[in-house]
C-alpha positions as a Python dict, from the first residue, in 0.01 Angstrom:
ca = {
    (1, 'R'): (0, 0, 0),
    (2, 'D'): (86, 383, -52),
    (3, 'E'): (205, 487, 260),
    (4, 'E'): (84, 830, 214),
    (5, 'S'): (-272, 782, 105),
    (6, 'L'): (-300, 447, 279),
    (7, 'E'): (-479, 328, -59),
    (8, 'E'): (-396, -23, -189),
    (9, 'S'): (-213, -25, -520),
    (10, 'L'): (-145, -334, -748),
    (11, 'Y'): (247, -338, -862),
    (12, 'L'): (290, -706, -919),
    (13, 'N'): (5, -968, -1090),
    (14, 'K'): (118, -1344, -1190),
    (15, 'L'): (-185, -1486, -1146),
    (16, 'P'): (-371, -1688, -1415),
    (17, 'E'): (-639, -1511, -1656),
    (18, 'K'): (-895, -1789, -1530),
    (19, 'F'): (-895, -2024, -1233),
    (20, 'E'): (-1026, -2365, -1263),
    (21, 'D'): (-1391, -2423, -1084),
    (22, 'D'): (-1225, -2641, -817),
    (23, 'A'): (-923, -2431, -769),
    (24, 'M'): (-854, -2377, -390),
    (25, 'I'): (-663, -2021, -308),
    (26, 'V'): (-473, -1938, -32),
    (27, 'V'): (-358, -1563, 11),
    (28, 'S'): (-112, -1458, 301),
    (29, 'D'): (-83, -1151, 435),
    (30, 'P'): (103, -1067, 786),
    (31, 'M'): (-149, -818, 902),
    (32, 'L'): (-489, -733, 783),
    (33, 'A'): (-509, -363, 910),
    (34, 'T'): (-757, -169, 705),
    (35, 'G'): (-829, -458, 477),
    (36, 'G'): (-803, -243, 169),
    (37, 'T'): (-518, -439, -6),
    (38, 'M'): (-678, -762, 80),
    (39, 'V'): (-1025, -656, -70),
    (40, 'A'): (-798, -532, -381),
    (41, 'C'): (-657, -892, -415),
    (42, 'L'): (-1009, -1043, -323),
    (43, 'E'): (-1154, -870, -626),
    (44, 'E'): (-903, -982, -870),
    (45, 'L'): (-937, -1368, -766),
    (46, 'L'): (-1318, -1344, -798),
    (47, 'K'): (-1263, -1139, -1160),
    (48, 'R'): (-1053, -1423, -1241),
    (49, 'G'): (-1268, -1709, -1175),
    (50, 'A'): (-1232, -1813, -797),
    (51, 'K'): (-1481, -1902, -582),
    (52, 'A'): (-1527, -1712, -263),
    (53, 'T'): (-1589, -2049, -62),
    (54, 'N'): (-1262, -2175, -199),
    (55, 'I'): (-1033, -1871, -86),
    (56, 'R'): (-835, -1885, 252),
    (57, 'V'): (-678, -1594, 394),
    (58, 'L'): (-403, -1662, 652),
    (59, 'C'): (-272, -1361, 838),
    (60, 'I'): (-31, -1315, 1174),
    (61, 'V'): (-245, -999, 1316),
    (62, 'A'): (-597, -866, 1216),
    (63, 'C'): (-786, -579, 1283),
    (64, 'P'): (-1157, -581, 1328),
    (65, 'V'): (-1225, -319, 1095),
    (66, 'A'): (-1054, -554, 832),
    (67, 'L'): (-1238, -845, 926),
    (68, 'S'): (-1587, -652, 945),
    (69, 'K'): (-1490, -541, 576),
    (70, 'L'): (-1406, -886, 453),
    (71, 'S'): (-1730, -1054, 589),
    (72, 'T'): (-1939, -796, 485),
    (73, 'G'): (-1784, -762, 136),
    (74, 'F'): (-1674, -1148, 68),
    (75, 'P'): (-1933, -1364, 231),
    (76, 'G'): (-1805, -1716, 201),
    (77, 'I'): (-1408, -1666, 256),
    (78, 'R'): (-1262, -1768, 524),
    (79, 'V'): (-986, -1591, 733),
    (80, 'Y'): (-740, -1756, 998),
    (81, 'S'): (-557, -1514, 1194),
    (82, 'A'): (-288, -1581, 1496),
    (83, 'M'): (-418, -1286, 1686),
    (84, 'I'): (-650, -1017, 1686),
    (85, 'D'): (-551, -638, 1772),
    (86, 'A'): (-798, -408, 1839),
    (87, 'E'): (-691, -70, 1694),
    (88, 'L'): (-548, 152, 1399),
    (89, 'N'): (-347, 433, 1462),
    (90, 'D'): (-364, 743, 1214),
    (91, 'K'): (-96, 599, 987),
    (92, 'G'): (-295, 279, 957),
    (93, 'Y'): (-76, 54, 1141),
    (94, 'I'): (-231, -204, 1377),
    (95, 'V'): (-147, -143, 1716),
    (96, 'P'): (-20, -272, 1922),
    (97, 'G'): (88, -506, 1620),
    (98, 'L'): (420, -588, 1501),
    (99, 'G'): (552, -303, 1313),
    (100, 'D'): (630, -282, 947),
    (101, 'A'): (584, -676, 851),
    (102, 'G'): (766, -577, 508),
    (103, 'D'): (1036, -383, 684),
    (104, 'R'): (1116, -693, 899),
    (105, 'A'): (1070, -950, 629),
    (106, 'Y'): (1290, -778, 395),
    (107, 'D'): (1537, -559, 608),
    (108, 'S'): (1435, -263, 392),
    (109, 'E'): (1390, 5, 672),
}
């Protein structure tokens, strides 16, 4: 996502043009904060023929804002999270969360 606007941005897409009817899809995202990036991802999967009931979302930390957005917008999708933290700060980070997962994973800070 864009760090200033907090809007999602698609910068890499290697998905097949069309998914098979019975394709099981697992989407992983370390942190579900606002849910915007996951919504964009799920919309792209559904556009390519994926069935919502065959999609699983895995994350480490989720915020109720994102969980609510996903359950309302994508009934049938299952979300698995190791923990739920209740708040987002003004930068859209989960509080207390675990910091910037991308920076931690790729030592990019």
